[in-house]
KOLLUM-217156 format. One record per residue (C-alpha): residue number from 1; residue in three letters; x, z, y. Coordinates in pm, 1 decimal, always signed. Layout:
<sites>
+-----+------+----------+----------+----------+
!  nr ! rest !       xx !       zz !       yy !
+-----+------+----------+----------+----------+
! NUM !  ALA !        X !        Z !        Y !
...
+-----+------+----------+----------+----------+
</sites>
This chain:
<sites>
+-----+------+----------+----------+----------+
!  nr ! rest !       xx !       zz !       yy !
+-----+------+----------+----------+----------+
!   1 !  MET !  -4254.0 ! +19282.6 ! +37314.4 !
!   2 !  GLY !  -4028.6 ! +18991.6 ! +37224.6 !
!   3 !  THR !  -3849.8 ! +18738.9 ! +37436.2 !
!   4 !  MET !  -4001.4 ! +18641.3 ! +37768.7 !
!   5 !  TRP !  -3936.8 ! +18330.8 ! +37972.9 !
!   6 !  GLU !  -4018.0 ! +18313.3 ! +38339.8 !
!   7 !  GLU !  -3990.7 ! +17967.8 ! +38490.0 !
!   8 !  TYR !  -4070.9 ! +17796.2 ! +38816.2 !
!   9 !  GLY !  -4199.6 ! +17445.4 ! +38865.6 !
!  10 !  GLN !  -3999.6 ! +17222.4 ! +39095.9 !
!  11 !  TYR !  -4048.3 ! +17269.6 ! +39467.7 !
!  12 !  SER !  -4246.9 ! +16977.1 ! +39598.3 !
!  13 !  SER !  -4479.8 ! +16903.9 ! +39885.9 !
!  14 !  PRO !  -4767.0 ! +16864.0 ! +39921.5 !
!  15 !  ILE !  -4897.0 ! +16986.5 ! +39584.0 !
!  16 !  THR !  -5165.9 ! +17205.3 ! +39430.0 !
!  17 !  CYS !  -5072.9 ! +17426.5 ! +39135.9 !
!  18 !  ASP !  -5321.3 ! +17382.2 ! +38851.4 !
!  19 !  GLU !  -5347.2 ! +17648.2 ! +38580.6 !
!  20 !  PRO !  -5068.2 ! +17635.0 ! +38318.2 !
!  21 !  VAL !  -5169.7 ! +17604.2 ! +37952.0 !
!  22 !  PRO !  -4984.0 ! +17711.6 ! +37633.5 !
!  23 !  ASP !  -4940.7 ! +17437.2 ! +37374.3 !
!  24 !  GLY !  -4979.7 ! +17650.4 ! +37060.3 !
!  25 !  ALA !  -4611.6 ! +17609.9 ! +36969.3 !
!  26 !  GLY !  -4442.2 ! +17851.4 ! +37209.6 !
!  27 !  ASN !  -4422.3 ! +17614.2 ! +37506.2 !
!  28 !  VAL !  -4628.8 ! +17576.6 ! +37822.8 !
!  29 !  VAL !  -4768.2 ! +17279.8 ! +38017.3 !
!  30 !  LEU !  -4762.6 ! +17314.8 ! +38395.8 !
!  31 !  PRO !  -4972.2 ! +17062.5 ! +38595.9 !
!  32 !  LEU !  -4873.1 ! +16986.1 ! +38956.8 !
!  33 !  ARG !  -5133.4 ! +16789.1 ! +39152.1 !
!  34 !  TRP !  -5045.2 ! +16580.1 ! +39456.4 !
!  35 !  SER !  -5266.7 ! +16543.0 ! +39762.9 !
!  36 !  GLY !  -5339.0 ! +16179.2 ! +39680.3 !
!  37 !  GLY !  -5496.5 ! +16275.8 ! +39346.9 !
!  38 !  SER !  -5209.1 ! +16195.2 ! +39109.6 !
!  39 !  GLN !  -5052.3 ! +16460.5 ! +38890.8 !
!  40 !  ASP !  -4718.7 ! +16551.6 ! +38733.0 !
!  41 !  LEU !  -4708.0 ! +16742.1 ! +38403.2 !
!  42 !  TYR !  -4408.9 ! +16959.9 ! +38319.9 !
!  43 !  VAL !  -4352.4 ! +17095.4 ! +37969.3 !
!  44 !  GLY !  -4158.7 ! +17422.8 ! +37967.9 !
!  45 !  ALA !  -3958.5 ! +17527.6 ! +37661.5 !
!  46 !  ARG !  -3670.9 ! +17764.3 ! +37589.5 !
!  47 !  ASP !  -3414.6 ! +17514.7 ! +37711.9 !
!  48 !  GLY !  -3586.6 ! +17415.9 ! +38037.1 !
!  49 !  TRP !  -3845.8 ! +17177.6 ! +38174.6 !
!  50 !  ASP !  -3928.5 ! +16815.3 ! +38098.4 !
!  51 !  LEU !  -4147.5 ! +16585.8 ! +38307.3 !
!  52 !  SER !  -4394.2 ! +16449.3 ! +38052.1 !
!  53 !  GLY !  -4577.3 ! +16204.2 ! +38273.1 !
!  54 !  SER !  -4771.5 ! +16147.7 ! +38589.5 !
!  55 !  GLY !  -5077.7 ! +15962.7 ! +38705.8 !
!  56 !  ALA !  -5444.6 ! +16049.4 ! +38667.7 !
!  57 !  THR !  -5561.2 ! +16410.3 ! +38687.5 !
!  58 !  PHE !  -5547.0 ! +16564.2 ! +38339.0 !
!  59 !  THR !  -5728.5 ! +16889.9 ! +38253.2 !
!  60 !  PRO !  -5545.1 ! +17021.7 ! +37943.7 !
!  61 !  THR !  -5664.0 ! +17271.6 ! +37682.1 !
!  62 !  SER !  -5441.9 ! +17452.5 ! +37433.9 !
!  63 !  GLN !  -5421.1 ! +17314.0 ! +37079.4 !
!  64 !  SER !  -5146.8 ! +17340.8 ! +36811.3 !
!  65 !  GLY !  -4830.7 ! +17165.4 ! +36922.3 !
!  66 !  GLY !  -4994.0 ! +16988.0 ! +37214.0 !
!  67 !  VAL !  -5266.5 ! +16987.6 ! +37476.3 !
!  68 !  LEU !  -5594.8 ! +16796.6 ! +37484.9 !
!  69 !  GLY !  -5839.9 ! +16714.8 ! +37761.0 !
!  70 !  PHE !  -5998.4 ! +16456.8 ! +37985.2 !
!  71 !  SER !  -5808.4 ! +16247.2 ! +38236.9 !
!  72 !  THR !  -5985.6 ! +16143.3 ! +38555.9 !
!  73 !  PRO !  -5869.4 ! +15854.1 ! +38775.7 !
!  74 !  ALA !  -5801.6 ! +15915.6 ! +39143.9 !
!  75 !  ASP !  -6095.5 ! +15694.7 ! +39242.7 !
!  76 !  GLY !  -6339.1 ! +15927.5 ! +39064.5 !
!  77 !  GLY !  -6424.0 ! +15680.8 ! +38788.5 !
!  78 !  LEU !  -6524.0 ! +15767.1 ! +38433.3 !
!  79 !  PRO !  -6283.6 ! +15992.6 ! +38238.3 !
!  80 !  TRP !  -6106.0 ! +15931.9 ! +37909.7 !
!  81 !  MET !  -5976.3 ! +16164.9 ! +37638.0 !
!  82 !  THR !  -5601.8 ! +16232.6 ! +37644.4 !
!  83 !  TYR !  -5370.7 ! +16413.5 ! +37402.5 !
!  84 !  LEU !  -5013.8 ! +16513.4 ! +37493.6 !
!  85 !  ASP !  -4770.8 ! +16586.0 ! +37209.6 !
!  86 !  THR !  -4539.3 ! +16841.2 ! +37369.6 !
!  87 !  THR !  -4256.9 ! +16771.6 ! +37122.1 !
!  88 !  SER !  -4234.0 ! +16395.2 ! +37164.7 !
!  89 !  LEU !  -4381.4 ! +16403.3 ! +37519.7 !
!  90 !  GLU !  -4600.9 ! +16109.8 ! +37416.6 !
!  91 !  PHE !  -4959.6 ! +16057.2 ! +37531.7 !
!  92 !  THR !  -5246.7 ! +15929.3 ! +37316.9 !
!  93 !  THR !  -5556.9 ! +15806.4 ! +37499.9 !
!  94 !  LEU !  -5904.3 ! +15687.7 ! +37404.1 !
!  95 !  PRO !  -6117.5 ! +15433.9 ! +37593.8 !
!  96 !  ALA !  -6305.2 ! +15564.7 ! +37897.1 !
!  97 !  GLU !  -6637.2 ! +15739.0 ! +37838.0 !
!  98 !  THR !  -6963.7 ! +15564.5 ! +37924.5 !
!  99 !  ALA !  -7092.9 ! +15862.3 ! +38125.8 !
! 100 !  ARG !  -6945.0 ! +16150.5 ! +38320.3 !
! 101 !  VAL !  -6851.7 ! +16472.0 ! +38139.7 !
! 102 !  VAL !  -7087.2 ! +16759.9 ! +38220.9 !
! 103 !  MET !  -6915.1 ! +17038.0 ! +38025.5 !
! 104 !  THR !  -6645.7 ! +17094.5 ! +37762.7 !
! 105 !  ALA !  -6562.4 ! +17373.9 ! +37516.5 !
! 106 !  VAL !  -6255.8 ! +17437.4 ! +37301.6 !
! 107 !  ASP !  -6309.3 ! +17446.1 ! +36925.1 !
! 108 !  PRO !  -6128.8 ! +17752.4 ! +36778.2 !
! 109 !  THR !  -6062.9 ! +17551.7 ! +36460.9 !
! 110 !  GLY !  -5890.9 ! +17282.6 ! +36670.0 !
! 111 !  GLY !  -6021.1 ! +17017.0 ! +36904.4 !
! 112 !  LEU !  -6276.8 ! +16993.5 ! +37180.8 !
! 113 !  ARG !  -6649.6 ! +16942.7 ! +37238.5 !
! 114 !  ALA !  -6783.0 ! +16746.8 ! +37535.3 !
! 115 !  PHE !  -7140.1 ! +16708.7 ! +37660.1 !
! 116 !  LEU !  -7196.0 ! +16391.9 ! +37863.3 !
! 117 !  ALA !  -7447.6 ! +16314.9 ! +38135.7 !
! 118 !  ASP !  -7632.5 ! +16074.3 ! +37903.1 !
! 119 !  GLY !  -7716.9 ! +16364.2 ! +37667.7 !
! 120 !  THR !  -7446.0 ! +16290.4 ! +37410.3 !
! 121 !  LEU !  -7241.4 ! +16566.2 ! +37247.2 !
! 122 !  LYS !  -6899.9 ! +16453.2 ! +37121.6 !
! 123 !  ALA !  -6650.5 ! +16629.9 ! +36895.5 !
! 124 !  TYR !  -6278.7 ! +16552.1 ! +36914.0 !
! 125 !  SER !  -6000.9 ! +16659.2 ! +36677.9 !
! 126 !  ALA !  -5698.4 ! +16861.3 ! +36793.2 !
! 127 !  THR !  -5512.2 ! +16536.6 ! +36862.3 !
! 128 !  GLY !  -5800.0 ! +16356.4 ! +37033.0 !
! 129 !  GLU !  -5962.2 ! +16148.3 ! +36758.6 !
! 130 !  LEU !  -6341.1 ! +16120.0 ! +36785.8 !
! 131 !  ARG !  -6497.0 ! +16309.7 ! +36493.6 !
! 132 !  TRP !  -6863.2 ! +16249.6 ! +36570.7 !
! 133 !  SER !  -7104.6 ! +16171.4 ! +36851.7 !
! 134 !  VAL !  -7470.4 ! +16276.8 ! +36854.1 !
! 135 !  PRO !  -7756.1 ! +16280.1 ! +37109.3 !
! 136 !  VAL !  -7892.2 ! +16627.6 ! +37187.8 !
! 137 !  SER !  -8230.5 ! +16664.4 ! +37356.4 !
! 138 !  LEU !  -8244.0 ! +16948.9 ! +37609.8 !
! 139 !  SER !  -8551.8 ! +17023.5 ! +37820.8 !
! 140 !  ALA !  -8355.9 ! +17177.6 ! +38112.1 !
! 141 !  PRO !  -8005.2 ! +17154.7 ! +38262.9 !
! 142 !  LEU !  -7717.2 ! +17263.9 ! +38041.4 !
! 143 !  LYS !  -7583.8 ! +17607.8 ! +38140.1 !
! 144 !  ALA !  -7333.8 ! +17686.5 ! +37863.8 !
! 145 !  LEU !  -7151.1 ! +17517.1 ! +37577.5 !
! 146 !  GLY !  -6955.1 ! +17705.4 ! +37311.9 !
! 147 !  VAL !  -6797.9 ! +17657.3 ! +36969.2 !
! 148 !  ASP !  -6766.1 ! +17945.0 ! +36724.9 !
! 149 !  ALA !  -6487.3 ! +18028.0 ! +36479.7 !
! 150 !  GLN !  -6654.1 ! +17816.0 ! +36208.1 !
! 151 !  GLY !  -6675.0 ! +17506.0 ! +36428.5 !
! 152 !  GLN !  -7050.3 ! +17531.7 ! +36496.5 !
! 153 !  THR !  -7156.5 ! +17434.5 ! +36850.6 !
! 154 !  LEU !  -7418.9 ! +17608.5 ! +37064.1 !
! 155 !  LEU !  -7577.9 ! +17454.2 ! +37374.1 !
! 156 !  LEU !  -7781.8 ! +17668.3 ! +37614.0 !
! 157 !  ALA !  -8015.4 ! +17519.3 ! +37875.5 !
! 158 !  ALA !  -8187.9 ! +17736.5 ! +38136.6 !
! 159 !  GLY !  -8480.4 ! +17691.5 ! +38373.5 !
! 160 !  ASP !  -8825.2 ! +17553.3 ! +38303.0 !
! 161 !  THR !  -8767.1 ! +17470.2 ! +37937.1 !
! 162 !  ARG !  -9012.7 ! +17365.0 ! +37665.2 !
! 163 !  PHE !  -9057.6 ! +17738.3 ! +37597.4 !
! 164 !  GLY !  -9179.9 ! +17825.2 ! +37947.2 !
! 165 !  ALA !  -9067.4 ! +17886.7 ! +38303.5 !
! 166 !  SER !  -8730.4 ! +18055.0 ! +38361.9 !
! 167 !  THR !  -8633.0 ! +18070.7 ! +37994.8 !
! 168 !  VAL !  -8318.8 ! +17985.6 ! +37800.3 !
! 169 !  GLU !  -8333.5 ! +17719.2 ! +37529.6 !
! 170 !  GLY !  -8072.8 ! +17699.2 ! +37255.1 !
! 171 !  VAL !  -7968.4 ! +17419.9 ! +37019.2 !
! 172 !  TRP !  -7711.0 ! +17455.9 ! +36742.6 !
! 173 !  VAL !  -7512.5 ! +17154.3 ! +36622.6 !
! 174 !  ASP !  -7331.8 ! +17216.9 ! +36294.8 !
! 175 !  VAL !  -6970.0 ! +17134.9 ! +36216.8 !
! 176 !  ALA !  -7070.8 ! +16793.6 ! +36075.9 !
! 177 !  GLY !  -7258.0 ! +16696.9 ! +36394.3 !
! 178 !  GLN !  -7614.3 ! +16761.6 ! +36275.0 !
! 179 !  PRO !  -7837.6 ! +16913.1 ! +36549.1 !
! 180 !  GLY !  -8083.0 ! +17187.0 ! +36460.7 !
! 181 !  LEU !  -8423.9 ! +17252.5 ! +36612.3 !
! 182 !  PRO !  -8444.2 ! +17394.0 ! +36967.1 !
! 183 !  PHE !  -8519.0 ! +17766.7 ! +36985.3 !
! 184 !  LEU !  -8602.5 ! +18028.9 ! +37246.0 !
! 185 !  ALA !  -8266.7 ! +18192.8 ! +37312.4 !
! 186 !  LEU !  -8380.9 ! +18427.4 ! +37592.3 !
! 187 !  GLY !  -8729.6 ! +18489.6 ! +37726.9 !
! 188 !  GLN !  -8594.5 ! +18543.3 ! +38079.0 !
! 189 !  ALA !  -8309.5 ! +18332.0 ! +38211.5 !
! 190 !  PRO !  -8048.0 ! +18546.3 ! +38390.4 !
! 191 !  ALA !  -7923.6 ! +18419.2 ! +38726.0 !
! 192 !  GLY !  -7553.8 ! +18338.6 ! +38746.7 !
! 193 !  THR !  -7277.2 ! +18149.7 ! +38570.6 !
! 194 !  TYR !  -7300.2 ! +18144.2 ! +38190.2 !
! 195 !  GLU !  -7003.6 ! +18178.3 ! +37952.3 !
! 196 !  LEU !  -7005.0 ! +18155.3 ! +37572.4 !
! 197 !  VAL !  -6712.2 ! +18331.0 ! +37400.5 !
! 198 !  PRO !  -6643.5 ! +18296.4 ! +37025.2 !
! 199 !  ARG !  -6691.5 ! +18611.3 ! +36819.1 !
! 200 !  ALA !  -6410.4 ! +18713.2 ! +36585.8 !
! 201 !  GLN !  -6546.3 ! +18557.8 ! +36263.8 !
! 202 !  GLU !  -6859.7 ! +18362.0 ! +36354.1 !
! 203 !  GLY !  -7114.8 ! +18324.1 ! +36631.1 !
! 204 !  LEU !  -7082.7 ! +18366.2 ! +37006.7 !
! 205 !  PHE !  -7127.8 ! +18618.8 ! +37286.7 !
! 206 !  LEU !  -7306.3 ! +18519.2 ! +37609.1 !
! 207 !  GLY !  -7172.2 ! +18657.9 ! +37935.5 !
! 208 !  VAL !  -7333.4 ! +18600.0 ! +38276.2 !
! 209 !  ALA !  -7151.6 ! +18645.2 ! +38607.2 !
! 210 !  SER !  -7354.7 ! +18696.5 ! +38923.4 !
! 211 !  GLY !  -7145.3 ! +18907.2 ! +39156.4 !
! 212 !  VAL !  -7068.1 ! +19133.0 ! +38860.7 !
! 213 !  LYS !  -7039.5 ! +19026.7 ! +38498.1 !
! 214 !  SER !  -7266.8 ! +19140.0 ! +38217.5 !
! 215 !  TRP !  -7283.7 ! +19057.6 ! +37847.8 !
! 216 !  VAL !  -7644.4 ! +18974.7 ! +37773.8 !
! 217 !  ALA !  -7668.6 ! +18838.1 ! +37418.9 !
! 218 !  ALA !  -7500.9 ! +18770.2 ! +37086.8 !
! 219 !  PHE !  -7571.3 ! +18472.2 ! +36861.1 !
! 220 !  LYS !  -7499.9 ! +18456.3 ! +36488.3 !
! 221 !  SER !  -7378.4 ! +18120.4 ! +36365.0 !
! 222 !  LEU !  -7664.0 ! +17867.3 ! +36329.3 !
! 223 !  GLN !  -7935.2 ! +18133.6 ! +36365.8 !
! 224 !  ARG !  -8223.3 ! +18033.6 ! +36593.7 !
! 225 !  SER !  -8247.9 ! +18365.7 ! +36776.7 !
! 226 !  SER !  -8038.6 ! +18606.3 ! +36981.8 !
! 227 !  ARG !  -7976.8 ! +18978.9 ! +36975.9 !
! 228 !  PRO !  -7843.5 ! +19218.2 ! +37241.8 !
! 229 !  ALA !  -7468.7 ! +19213.3 ! +37296.1 !
! 230 !  PRO !  -7285.1 ! +19512.2 ! +37143.3 !
! 231 !  THR !  -7250.1 ! +19811.4 ! +37372.3 !
! 232 !  TRP !  -6868.9 ! +19810.0 ! +37366.5 !
! 233 !  LEU !  -6868.3 ! +19487.0 ! +37567.8 !
! 234 !  ALA !  -7024.1 ! +19674.2 ! +37861.5 !
! 235 !  GLN !  -6712.5 ! +19890.0 ! +37904.3 !
! 236 !  ASP !  -6535.0 ! +19734.1 ! +38203.1 !
! 237 !  ALA !  -6754.2 ! +19429.7 ! +38150.4 !
! 238 !  GLY !  -6567.7 ! +19224.0 ! +38409.6 !
! 239 !  ARG !  -6252.5 ! +19211.1 ! +38197.5 !
! 240 !  PRO !  -6198.0 ! +18868.8 ! +38036.3 !
! 241 !  LEU !  -6256.9 ! +18851.7 ! +37660.9 !
! 242 !  LEU !  -6029.5 ! +18635.9 ! +37443.2 !
! 243 !  ARG !  -6062.6 ! +18589.1 ! +37067.3 !
! 244 !  LEU !  -5741.5 ! +18671.7 ! +36878.6 !
! 245 !  PRO !  -5578.7 ! +18413.2 ! +36649.2 !
! 246 !  ALA !  -5718.7 ! +18412.2 ! +36293.6 !
! 247 !  GLY !  -6021.6 ! +18610.6 ! +36409.1 !
! 248 !  THR !  -5858.9 ! +18953.2 ! +36379.0 !
! 249 !  GLY !  -6030.4 ! +19081.0 ! +36693.4 !
! 250 !  TYR !  -6018.2 ! +19039.7 ! +37069.7 !
! 251 !  LEU !  -5788.3 ! +19074.1 ! +37368.6 !
! 252 !  ARG !  -5909.8 ! +19209.8 ! +37702.3 !
! 253 !  TYR !  -5703.1 ! +19265.0 ! +38014.6 !
! 254 !  ALA !  -5724.4 ! +19399.7 ! +38367.1 !
! 255 !  ARG !  -5494.7 ! +19442.6 ! +38662.3 !
! 256 !  GLY !  -5279.2 ! +19755.2 ! +38650.3 !
! 257 !  GLY !  -4976.8 ! +19876.7 ! +38842.8 !
! 258 !  GLY !  -4907.6 ! +20169.1 ! +39064.2 !
! 259 !  SER !  -4966.2 ! +19997.7 ! +39398.7 !
! 260 !  SER !  -5174.3 ! +19724.0 ! +39556.1 !
! 261 !  TRP !  -4885.9 ! +19475.5 ! +39550.1 !
! 262 !  ASP !  -4752.8 ! +19537.0 ! +39198.6 !
! 263 !  CYS !  -4937.5 ! +19297.5 ! +38968.8 !
! 264 !  ARG !  -4908.5 ! +19429.8 ! +38614.7 !
! 265 !  HIS !  -5164.1 ! +19335.5 ! +38351.3 !
! 266 !  GLU !  -5292.4 ! +19609.7 ! +38121.5 !
! 267 !  VAL !  -5381.9 ! +19455.7 ! +37784.1 !
! 268 !  GLU !  -5607.7 ! +19600.9 ! +37514.7 !
! 269 !  LEU !  -5641.6 ! +19475.6 ! +37156.9 !
! 270 !  ILE !  -5983.8 ! +19537.0 ! +37003.0 !
! 271 !  ALA !  -6105.7 ! +19516.7 ! +36642.3 !
! 272 !  PRO !  -6412.0 ! +19301.0 ! +36560.0 !
! 273 !  SER !  -6613.4 ! +19624.5 ! +36549.7 !
! 274 !  GLY !  -6523.4 ! +19699.1 ! +36911.3 !
! 275 !  GLN !  -6278.3 ! +19978.5 ! +36829.0 !
! 276 !  SER !  -5964.8 ! +19984.4 ! +37043.9 !
! 277 !  CYS !  -5653.0 ! +19920.0 ! +36834.1 !
! 278 !  ALA !  -5367.1 ! +19909.0 ! +37085.7 !
! 279 !  GLN !  -5291.3 ! +19902.4 ! +37456.1 !
! 280 !  PHE !  -4981.7 ! +19785.6 ! +37641.9 !
! 281 !  GLN !  -4868.7 ! +19659.9 ! +37981.2 !
! 282 !  LEU !  -4700.6 ! +19331.8 ! +38055.9 !
! 283 !  PRO !  -4379.6 ! +19394.3 ! +38252.0 !
! 284 !  SER !  -4399.3 ! +19410.2 ! +38628.4 !
! 285 !  GLN !  -4320.1 ! +19082.2 ! +38798.6 !
! 286 !  GLY !  -4047.0 ! +19264.2 ! +38988.0 !
! 287 !  ALA !  -4149.1 ! +19140.0 ! +39330.8 !
! 288 !  PRO !  -4448.3 ! +19188.5 ! +39559.3 !
! 289 !  GLU !  -4740.9 ! +18976.5 ! +39442.8 !
! 290 !  GLN !  -5069.7 ! +18947.1 ! +39627.9 !
! 291 !  ALA !  -5265.2 ! +18808.2 ! +39333.7 !
! 292 !  CYS !  -5283.2 ! +18864.0 ! +38959.8 !
! 293 !  GLY !  -5323.5 ! +18532.5 ! +38780.7 !
! 294 !  PRO !  -5517.7 ! +18486.0 ! +38456.2 !
! 295 !  LEU !  -5379.9 ! +18519.5 ! +38104.0 !
! 296 !  LYS !  -5423.2 ! +18258.5 ! +37832.1 !
! 297 !  LEU !  -5379.8 ! +18307.2 ! +37457.8 !
! 298 !  ALA !  -5275.8 ! +18022.2 ! +37227.5 !
! 299 !  LYS !  -5345.7 ! +17983.6 ! +36855.3 !
! 300 !  ASP !  -4984.9 ! +18081.0 ! +36773.3 !
! 301 !  GLY !  -5021.1 ! +18405.7 ! +36970.2 !
! 302 !  THR !  -4831.3 ! +18288.8 ! +37278.6 !
! 303 !  VAL !  -4949.9 ! +18455.4 ! +37599.4 !
! 304 !  THR !  -4912.5 ! +18281.2 ! +37935.8 !
! 305 !  GLU !  -4953.1 ! +18441.2 ! +38276.1 !
! 306 !  THR !  -5020.6 ! +18234.6 ! +38586.3 !
! 307 !  LEU !  -4808.7 ! +18355.2 ! +38878.6 !
! 308 !  PRO !  -4900.5 ! +18296.9 ! +39243.7 !
! 309 !  SER !  -4736.5 ! +17991.7 ! +39394.4 !
! 310 !  ARG !  -4458.1 ! +18040.9 ! +39647.7 !
! 311 !  SER !  -4376.7 ! +17840.9 ! +39957.5 !
! 312 !  ARG !  -4048.5 ! +17791.1 ! +40135.0 !
! 313 !  THR !  -3903.7 ! +17589.5 ! +40420.4 !
! 314 !  ASP !  -3581.7 ! +17391.3 ! +40380.2 !
! 315 !  GLY !  -3383.7 ! +17246.3 ! +40667.9 !
! 316 !  TYR !  -3173.7 ! +16933.4 ! +40687.3 !
! 317 !  TYR !  -2994.0 ! +16727.8 ! +40952.6 !
! 318 !  ASP !  -3037.6 ! +16356.7 ! +41008.8 !
! 319 !  SER !  -2760.0 ! +16111.3 ! +41090.4 !
! 320 !  GLU !  -2789.7 ! +16193.8 ! +41460.9 !
! 321 !  GLY !  -2748.8 ! +16566.3 ! +41407.1 !
! 322 !  ASN !  -3114.1 ! +16659.4 ! +41458.6 !
! 323 !  ARG !  -3245.7 ! +16937.4 ! +41239.4 !
! 324 !  HIS !  -3571.7 ! +16889.3 ! +41047.0 !
! 325 !  SER !  -3779.4 ! +17119.2 ! +40827.1 !
! 326 !  ILE !  -3957.2 ! +17049.0 ! +40499.1 !
! 327 !  ASN !  -4229.1 ! +17281.1 ! +40369.6 !
! 328 !  SER !  -4267.2 ! +17294.7 ! +39992.7 !
! 329 !  THR !  -4446.1 ! +17488.4 ! +39720.2 !
! 330 !  ALA !  -4338.2 ! +17616.6 ! +39378.2 !
! 331 !  CYS !  -4584.7 ! +17643.3 ! +39089.3 !
! 332 !  ARG !  -4494.2 ! +17942.9 ! +38873.0 !
! 333 !  VAL !  -4571.6 ! +18075.0 ! +38525.4 !
! 334 !  ARG !  -4424.1 ! +18312.6 ! +38270.7 !
! 335 !  TRP !  -4498.5 ! +18336.3 ! +37900.7 !
! 336 !  TRP !  -4425.2 ! +18527.3 ! +37580.5 !
! 337 !  PRO !  -4405.9 ! +18304.8 ! +37268.7 !
! 338 !  ALA !  -4591.7 ! +18437.5 ! +36961.5 !
! 339 !  LEU !  -4654.3 ! +18775.1 ! +37127.9 !
! 340 !  ILE !  -4985.1 ! +18850.8 ! +36951.6 !
! 341 !  GLN !  -4978.3 ! +18823.4 ! +36572.0 !
+-----+------+----------+----------+----------+
</sites>
């Protein structure tokens, strides 16, 4: 399975552990958020941890050799695009947006898409440069945003759309930023939270979670229609679906282990056709865990696993001999560089 690193963020208090993100180069970024709204970012590598910066809340996404996302000031003002180079530990920022960010989606070819409250769709490169910006007219609230393996963007709006009551409207925007015509994506809008997942080579799958998860549609790249999702997606439909690097298939995982406290992820690799290719288990965490955290997969094949945070109490004595206690929390993650090739 290759070399594994398991690391722990510094004990601090009071903090919230945000989800760690792989950087696409075998390292991991671990955000620690303070109660006042500021944030510390730690970059974990083979030789230890580096504090890369602190300040506004940064929501990173995995790229190649860095992480990209929007930073939000503590006062709730308008966000700005931020790129962190995890080798140099240097930040690159763009000017603040002119409207709040409604939704973002990672581009499998590198970069990010963002839909703003003023109806603008923006495309950013893997290092944060603005590629294009285009207005997109939707007749109902945005429910899902996704980018396929060719860099084409799909927006889905649901509700009382131009196609009728309780329908789903779709709009494709091509890789150059040219919007297509709106189309009827679904004649009946499912209730729940929508998720668009890139297919192996092109297009997207639509999953809807409402208590339980179901896969309701598949979209071919730039086609103004949908088709039913393939039947293999319905097998243990609640398992997350991740596209493998280079479009060779998919990764799905679920909690395994022989007891209720032993968190051990069971991982399955699946061909684009839906045929199972391999199954394996990530090693047990070796200690009782009450929660199984999510897995993330980077473009270089690195897999990260979020571990539950741990708390401890440390004691100290003041100059007068009185004992005091400090409660603190550790943010934890483990990862396997270039595990999936």
